[in-house]
C-alpha positions, -999 to 999 in steps of 0.1 A, spaced: 132 279 127 141 243 124 164 231 100 169 197 79 199 184 100 194 156 127 208 150 159 211 120 181 191 118 212 188 84 231 179 59 208 161 86 181 173 111 158 156 144 163 153 174 141 170 208 156 149 232 169 167 264 164 158 297 179 173 329 158 207 327 143 237 313 169 248 344 191 237 362 221 197 364 209 198 326 206 214 321 240 187 345 256 159 326 240 175 290 246 177 302 283 141 316 286 130 281 273 149 264 298 136 288 325 100 278 314 95 317 304 95 308 265 67 287 255 59 298 221 81 309 187 71 325 158 85 321 125 76 330 88 57 306 64 82 320 36 111 304 57 95 269 53 87 275 16 123 286 10 133 257 27 110 231 13 102 223 46 71 207 61 54 224 90 59 208 124 33 187 138 16 188 173 34 156 194 67 160 174 97 162 193 127 185 185 162 189 201 166 224 213 200 236 201 223 263 218 247 287 199 273 263 206 256 236 187 247 215 216 213 200 223 202 214 257 168 199 259 140 181 240 109 200 230 75 188 221 50 208 200 18 213 216 3 236 190 8 249 155 -10 279 139 -4 296 105 -17 331 108 -12 366 91 9 391 110 -19 413 118 -36 387 138 -10 380 163 -23 385 198 -10 395 234 -13 359 243 15 352 216 35 383 228 35 372 265 42 334 260 71 343 237 87 348 270 111 378 261 94 403 283 70 417 258 41 438 276 23 445 241 17 432 206 33 465 195 65 457 212 63 421 202 58 431 167 86 459 165 113 432 179 103 406 155 100 431 125 136 442 134 147 405 133 127 396 100 141 425 82 180 419 95 205 414 69 211 375 81 172 370 76 169 386 42 201 367 31 187 335 45 155 341 27 175 351 -7 156 381 -8 177 415 1 143 438 1 123 416 22 97 432 45 67 420 63 31 435 66 -2 430 80 -7 400 59 26 382 60 19 348 73 37 332 103 41 300 119 33 300 154 47 272 175 39 263 212 59 237 229 66 224 262 104 209 274 99 174 278 135 165 290 166 188 296 200 170 284 225 164 310 255 191 306 
């Protein structure tokens, strides 16, 4: 999920585009974005509400950040949808670029993440769980610029 901190890119400050928490999962997701395999990500609407953060808008650009806190690319939002978990479809599962071949597989992995201690701590809700009606924020995006190493 995107945080409030800004990073400088060229002449403009961009919000960070953060996938998962720093560590192996984030590294894998960032690599999938850079390889063109990952063109969508899914967060919880409650994350935005907890952070008092606006939803991203189509055309908005953000700095993709790796686990070391470095900007590795600029991504542009191409679609934003809010929908209940029960409406997640195969297209989304495939566009997440993590090798999912079914919605059930996608959902199981996402529920594992959303029910993790880190996520529950971030939400300030130690007993947080998702269900069919839990509202999601689905962002589709494209890489518009890779940051030189």
